[in-house]
C-alpha positions as CSV (number, residue, x, y, z in Angstrom):
1,X,73.0,82.6,118.9
2,X,70.6,84.9,120.7
3,X,70.3,85.2,124.4
4,X,66.9,83.6,124.5
5,X,67.8,80.7,122.2
6,X,70.7,79.9,124.5
7,X,68.4,79.9,127.5
8,X,66.1,77.4,125.6
9,X,69.0,75.2,124.7
10,X,70.2,74.9,128.3
11,X,66.5,74.7,129.5
12,X,66.7,77.8,131.6
13,X,63.3,79.1,132.7
14,X,62.8,82.7,131.6
15,X,59.9,84.7,133.1
16,X,57.3,85.8,130.5
17,X,58.2,89.4,131.2
18,X,61.6,89.1,129.5
19,X,60.2,87.4,126.4
20,X,57.4,89.9,126.1
21,X,59.8,92.7,126.7
22,X,62.1,91.5,124.0
23,X,59.3,91.3,121.5
24,X,58.1,94.8,122.5
25,X,61.6,96.2,122.0
26,X,62.0,94.5,118.6
27,X,58.7,95.6,117.3
28,X,59.3,99.1,118.6
29,X,62.6,99.3,116.6
30,X,60.8,98.0,113.5
31,X,57.9,100.4,113.8
32,X,60.2,103.4,114.6
33,X,62.5,102.7,111.6
34,X,59.5,102.2,109.3
35,X,57.8,105.5,110.4
36,X,61.1,107.4,110.2
37,X,61.7,106.2,106.6
38,X,58.1,107.1,105.6
39,X,58.6,110.6,107.1
40,X,61.9,111.1,105.4
41,X,61.1,109.8,102.0
42,X,57.7,111.5,101.7
43,X,58.9,114.8,103.0
44,X,56.3,114.7,105.8
45,X,58.9,115.5,108.4
46,X,59.5,119.0,106.8
47,X,55.8,119.7,106.5
48,X,55.2,118.8,110.2
49,X,58.1,120.9,111.3
50,X,56.8,123.8,109.2
51,X,53.3,123.5,110.6
52,X,54.6,123.4,114.2
53,X,56.8,126.5,113.5
54,X,53.9,128.4,112.0
55,X,51.6,127.5,114.9
56,X,54.3,128.7,117.4
57,X,54.7,131.9,115.5
58,X,50.9,132.4,115.3
59,X,50.6,132.0,119.1
60,X,53.5,134.4,119.7
61,X,51.9,137.0,117.4
62,X,48.5,136.6,119.2
63,X,50.2,137.1,122.6
64,X,52.0,140.2,121.3
65,X,48.7,141.5,120.0
66,X,47.0,140.9,123.4
67,X,49.9,142.7,125.2
68,X,49.6,145.7,122.9
69,X,45.9,145.9,123.4
70,X,46.4,145.7,127.2
71,X,48.9,148.6,127.0
72,X,46.4,150.6,124.9
73,X,43.6,150.0,127.4
74,X,45.9,150.9,130.4
75,X,46.8,154.1,128.6
76,X,43.2,155.0,127.9
77,X,42.3,154.3,131.6
78,X,45.2,156.5,132.8
79,X,44.1,159.3,130.4
80,X,40.5,159.0,131.7
81,X,41.7,159.3,135.3
82,X,43.8,162.3,134.5
83,X,40.9,163.9,132.6
84,X,38.5,163.3,135.6
85,X,41.0,164.8,138.0
86,X,41.4,167.9,135.7
87,X,37.6,168.3,135.5
88,X,37.3,168.0,139.3
89,X,40.0,170.6,139.9
90,X,38.3,173.0,137.4
91,X,35.0,172.6,139.4
92,X,36.9,173.1,142.7
93,X,36.0,169.7,144.1
94,X,38.4,167.4,145.8
95,X,39.2,164.2,144.1
96,X,37.2,161.2,145.4
97,X,38.8,159.6,148.4
98,X,40.7,162.6,149.7
99,X,37.7,164.3,151.3
100,X,36.8,161.3,153.4
101,X,38.2,161.7,156.9
102,X,40.4,159.0,158.3
103,X,38.5,157.2,161.1
104,X,41.7,156.6,163.2
105,X,42.4,160.3,163.5
106,X,40.2,162.1,166.0
């Protein structure tokens, strides 16, 4: 005999929350079991895992690509700064920023 049938037999008042909750739990188990069986027997589970894995790998590959591109751009920027400094030294000019006097020193 179930818990709720025994309550009905002894005329115990049960709030509607408990009866609704028991139906919700029962239906949840039924739907969960059904969906799990569909996934297992139709091999959908493997395909979803495979798709998720491929998506994760694709995102990782994209982030690695962006990191490599950023490193290349930083290297180009550094080379450009060095080249500008070399040209300025060849021309006998001070690099920008060094020829400006400090306003605090008088």
